[in-house]
N, C-alpha and C positions, 0 to 999 in steps of 0.2 A: 883863171883861166878860161873864165867860158866868154871873155871880150875875144880872145884868141881864138877858140873855137867857133866862134861870130863870123869871127876876121878870115879864117879858113874854110867857114863854110861859105861863105860873098862868093870866093873864088872856085871852091867846087862844086855845090848845088847848084849857084845862080852863076854859074859858068862867067863871070866879071872879072877879067883880066885886065880891066884898066892900071893906068900906072896909079890913080886914087886909092883905089880895092889894096894891088901891093904897095903904096906905102902906108895904109892904115894898117894893116896885117903889122908892117917892121916897126911902123912906131907903137905898138901892142909887145912885139916880141921885143923888145927894149925893155921895153917899163917892168913886161911882165916874167918873162924868159930867159932876162940872163944871167949868164953864167950854166945856161940850160942845158947839157948835152945834147938832150932831144933837138933842139933847134938850133945847132951851127951850121950844118948847112943849109939849112933852109933862109938864114939870116946872109949866107953866104949869096944865093940864088936869089933872094929879094937885092940885095946891094948890086949887082948887075944886071938887071933884071929890066927888060922893053917891049911890049909888044911887036910880034914880029922877030927878035930876036936881031942878030949882026952881029959882026966880028968879036969877041970877047963877050957876048950878051948873053944870057935867057933867055929866051920865049916861050911861051903860053905852055908850051907843052912839059917844058921841065919844069916852072912854076905849078903845073898843076901835080904833074909825079908829085914832089916834092910835099904840096900840103896833103895829097891823100897819105902821102908816108906818117906824116907828122900826126895828122886827124885818127889813121888808126891806133896810134900809141896812148893820145889823151886817156 
């Protein structure tokens, strides 16, 4: 879970909302957090995330809120 925490902190603390940061987090969650209810909503947001959002897409604020929620529960 340490690498998931690092990937979450990269987004929240470093304010890195790049696709690369989101993809790195998505990869770690897929490897280490599969079948963990804590990550269900995060996985959904990451799958539909794009900086700036858009129709049917999540933006930086949605990603940040969810990352904070997960960090608080780790």
